[in-house]
C-alpha positions in Angstrom: 5.1 4.9 7.7 7.1 2.4 9.7 9.7 0.1 8.2 7.3 -2.8 8.5 4.5 -1.0 6.7 6.9 -0.1 4.0 8.1 -3.7 3.7 4.5 -4.9 3.6 3.7 -2.4 0.8 6.7 -3.6 -1.2 5.5 -7.2 -0.9 2.0 -6.1 -1.8 3.2 -4.4 -5.0 5.5 -7.3 -5.9 2.8 -9.9 -5.5 -0.1 -7.8 -6.9 -2.6 -9.5 -9.2 -1.7 -9.0 -12.8 -5.2 -7.8 -13.5 -4.7 -5.0 -11.0 -4.1 -1.6 -12.6 -1.6 0.9 -11.3 -4.5 3.1 -10.2 -5.8 0.3 -8.0 -2.4 -0.1 -6.4 -2.2 3.7 -5.9 -5.7 3.6 -4.2 -4.5 0.9 -1.9 -1.4 2.9 -1.0 -3.6 6.0 -0.3 -5.8 3.9 2.0 -2.8 2.7 4.0 -1.5 6.3 4.1 -4.7 7.7 5.4 -5.0 5.0 8.0 -1.5 5.6 9.3 -2.0 9.3 9.6 -5.2 8.9 11.6 -3.4 6.7 14.2 -0.5 9.1 14.5 
């Protein structure tokens, strides 16, 4: 994960919708992780 991807993730977590559960946030992180591994 690049510095920019990490920063974007921190912003995403900070601004997440209050209705969003921790599990939904974790799923979002997993999707990003899977995408970044495939491009490596």
